C-alpha positions in Angstrom: 61.2 172.6 -18.5 63.0 169.2 -17.5 65.4 168.2 -14.8 67.0 165.1 -13.4 64.2 163.5 -12.3 63.1 162.5 -15.8 66.4 160.5 -16.3 66.5 158.7 -13.2 64.3 155.9 -14.8 67.1 155.5 -17.4 69.4 154.7 -14.2 71.1 158.2 -13.9 71.2 159.3 -10.5 69.8 162.6 -9.8 72.3 165.5 -7.8 70.0 166.0 -4.3 68.2 162.8 -3.4 69.4 161.7 0.1 71.3 158.6 -0.2 71.0 157.7 -3.9 72.0 161.0 -5.5 75.2 162.0 -6.9 75.9 164.3 -4.3 75.6 161.7 -1.5 77.9 159.1 -3.6 80.9 161.6 -4.4 83.2 159.9 -1.8 84.5 158.0 -4.7 85.8 161.0 -6.6 88.1 162.1 -3.8 86.6 165.9 -3.6 86.3 168.0 -0.3 82.6 168.6 -0.7 80.0 167.6 -3.2 79.7 170.9 -5.4 83.5 171.0 -6.1 83.2 168.6 -8.9 81.3 171.4 -10.6 83.6 174.5 -9.5 86.3 175.5 -12.2 88.6 176.6 -9.4 88.6 173.2 -8.1 88.9 171.8 -11.7 91.7 173.7 -12.5 93.4 172.2 -9.5 92.4 168.9 -10.1 90.2 167.9 -13.2 90.5 164.3 -12.6 87.1 164.0 -10.3 85.3 165.5 -13.2 86.3 163.3 -15.9 85.8 160.3 -13.7 82.2 161.4 -13.3 82.0 162.4 -16.9 82.7 158.8 -18.1 80.0 157.8 -16.0 77.4 160.3 -17.6 78.8 160.5 -21.1 76.2 159.8 -23.7 75.6 156.3 -25.0 76.0 154.7 -21.5 72.0 155.3 -21.1 68.9 155.0 -22.9 66.0 157.7 -23.2 62.6 156.4 -21.3 58.9 157.0 -22.0 59.2 160.9 -20.8 61.8 161.6 -23.4 59.8 159.9 -25.8 56.9 161.7 -24.9 58.4 165.2 -25.2 59.6 163.9 -28.9 56.0 162.8 -29.6 55.0 166.7 -28.8 57.7 167.7 -31.2 56.6 165.3 -33.9 52.8 166.6 -33.4 54.1 170.1 -33.8 53.3 171.1 -30.0 56.7 171.3 -28.9 57.8 175.1 -28.8 61.1 174.5 -27.1 62.4 172.0 -24.7 64.5 173.6 -21.6 66.5 171.3 -19.9 68.9 171.0 -16.9 70.2 167.6 -17.9 73.8 167.1 -19.5 73.0 163.2 -20.1 72.1 164.3 -23.5 68.9 161.7 -23.5 66.8 164.5 -25.2 69.0 164.6 -28.3 69.0 160.7 -28.2 65.3 160.6 -28.3 65.4 162.5 -31.5 64.3 165.9 -30.6 66.2 168.2 -32.9 68.9 170.4 -31.3 66.7 173.4 -32.8 64.1 172.7 -30.5 66.5 172.2 -27.4 68.0 174.4 -24.7 70.5 172.7 -22.8 70.8 175.1 -20.0 73.4 173.8 -18.1 75.5 172.7 -21.1 76.2 169.4 -23.0 79.0 167.0 -24.0 78.3 167.7 -27.6 81.1 170.4 -27.6 84.1 171.0 -25.6 86.6 173.8 -25.1 90.3 174.4 -24.4 90.5 175.9 -20.9 93.8 177.8 -22.3 93.5 178.8 -25.9 89.7 178.6 -26.1 89.8 176.5 -29.0 86.3 174.4 -29.8 86.3 171.1 -30.4 83.4 168.4 -31.4 82.6 166.3 -28.0 83.6 163.0 -29.8 87.2 164.4 -30.1 87.9 163.9 -26.5 85.5 160.8 -26.0 88.6 158.3 -26.3 90.7 159.9 -23.7 87.7 160.3 -21.1 86.7 156.5 -21.9 90.1 155.3 -20.8 90.6 157.8 -17.5 92.8 160.4 -19.2 92.3 164.2 -18.8 91.7 165.3 -22.4 94.5 167.7 -23.7 94.6 170.4 -26.4 96.5 169.5 -29.4 97.6 173.1 -30.0 98.4 174.2 -26.8 98.3 171.1 -24.5 95.7 172.8 -22.1 92.8 170.8 -20.4 89.9 170.4 -22.9 86.7 170.7 -20.7 83.1 169.7 -22.0 81.2 172.7 -22.5 79.1 171.7 -19.2 78.1 175.0 -17.3 80.0 175.1 -13.9 79.1 177.2 -11.0 79.7 181.0 -11.7 79.9 180.3 -15.3 77.6 182.0 -17.9 74.8 180.1 -19.3 74.7 179.1 -23.2 73.5 182.1 -25.2 70.4 180.0 -26.3 69.3 180.2 -22.7 68.0 183.7 -23.7 65.6 182.5 -25.9 63.4 182.3 -23.2 62.9 186.1 -23.7 60.7 185.3 -26.9 59.7 181.6 -26.0 57.8 181.7 -22.8 55.4 184.7 -23.9 54.1 182.5 -26.7 53.4 179.3 -24.8 50.1 178.3 -24.5 51.1 175.5 -21.7 54.0 175.1 -19.6 54.7 171.6 -18.7 57.7 170.9 -15.8 58.7 167.4 -15.4 61.2 166.3 -12.8 63.1 169.1 -11.4 63.7 170.5 -7.9 63.3 174.0 -9.2 66.2 175.2 -6.9 69.1 176.1 -9.1 68.8 179.5 -10.8 68.4 181.1 -13.3 66.9 178.2 -14.6 64.2 177.8 -11.8 62.9 181.5 -12.5 61.8 180.2 -15.7 58.7 178.8 -14.4 57.6 182.4 -13.6 58.4 183.4 -17.1 55.0 182.4 -18.7 52.0 185.1 -18.6 49.7 184.3 -15.4 46.9 183.3 -17.9 49.0 180.4 -19.0 48.3 176.9 -17.2 51.5 175.4 -15.9 51.3 171.4 -15.3 54.0 169.9 -12.8 54.6 166.5 -13.1 57.2 165.6 -10.1 57.6 163.7 -7.1 57.0 166.7 -4.8 55.6 170.0 -5.0 58.4 172.3 -5.8 59.1 176.2 -6.5 55.9 178.1 -6.9 53.8 175.3 -6.8 54.5 174.9 -3.5 54.7 178.7 -2.1 52.9 180.8 -4.4 50.5 178.5 -6.8 48.2 180.1 -9.4 44.8 179.4 -9.8 45.3 177.5 -12.8 48.4 175.3 -12.1 47.9 171.5 -12.0 50.2 169.5 -10.0 50.4 165.4 -10.7 52.8 164.1 -7.9 54.3 160.7 -7.7 56.3 158.6 -10.0 57.1 160.7 -13.2 56.9 157.7 -15.7 53.6 156.5 -14.3 52.3 160.1 -14.5 53.5 160.7 -18.1 51.9 156.9 -18.9 48.7 157.9 -17.6 48.8 161.6 -19.6 49.4 159.8 -22.6 46.5 157.4 -22.2 44.4 160.5 -21.3 45.4 162.0 -24.8 44.8 158.7 -26.8 48.4 158.4 -27.8 49.4 155.0 -26.4 49.7 153.1 -29.3 51.7 156.2 -31.2 54.0 156.3 -28.1 54.5 152.4 -28.4 55.4 152.4 -32.0 57.5 155.5 -31.6 59.5 153.5 -28.9 60.1 150.7 -31.0 61.1 152.6 -33.9 63.5 154.7 -31.9 64.7 151.9 -29.8 65.6 149.7 -33.0 67.8 152.6 -34.1 69.7 152.8 -30.9 70.4 149.1 -31.0 71.4 149.2 -34.6 74.0 152.2 -33.3 75.3 149.9 -30.7 75.9 147.0 -33.1 
């Protein structure tokens, strides 16, 4: 389970950190209150602020960091059952983790849907409009085309409900960089059997780790990247990690060119 805290080292601000989080710096978007940018009613009234934010967050502007590549290495070693992410930045995909292993609980920019006729489009179809500050419109009915990001009150993607079969199978639950405040994602931390260890790598104690820890819970607090580097070293994977990052960074450099 991962949240915005794994992407801040890539330069993407999280939502809730006082002063630095997106919610503290939304004055530039001309919205009445921070959460409005992810509310459907406000979006239908004025979609422009969301697309201004979307331009900033769109995949391709930021690079995966060591935490994303650690999760990719878990996949490469056959240890990753599933990665549940709250993030909409697409960095899990960019690190090379296949979509079959991903549950993007709050949606992604990979696809988009017309808000009127409900036609579906590949995310790249609206890229050009978003990049020049235009609100994308449907070529069929001229309705606003919205990336498939989950707004407040919207249904989570159907894939989210894989947790019903995934979590009982887990040997270990890793929780990284999340406040565990947003439901129903936060409740997943309680979905593994009580016999299954949970490892929190986070800046602070959150959720059940703060108010009702289990006896086998482990919390590594502080800088997430430093903690992941320490874990990789303890596992004896440092060289493999360096080689993976070098290889994947080369691929991303090639795409940029």
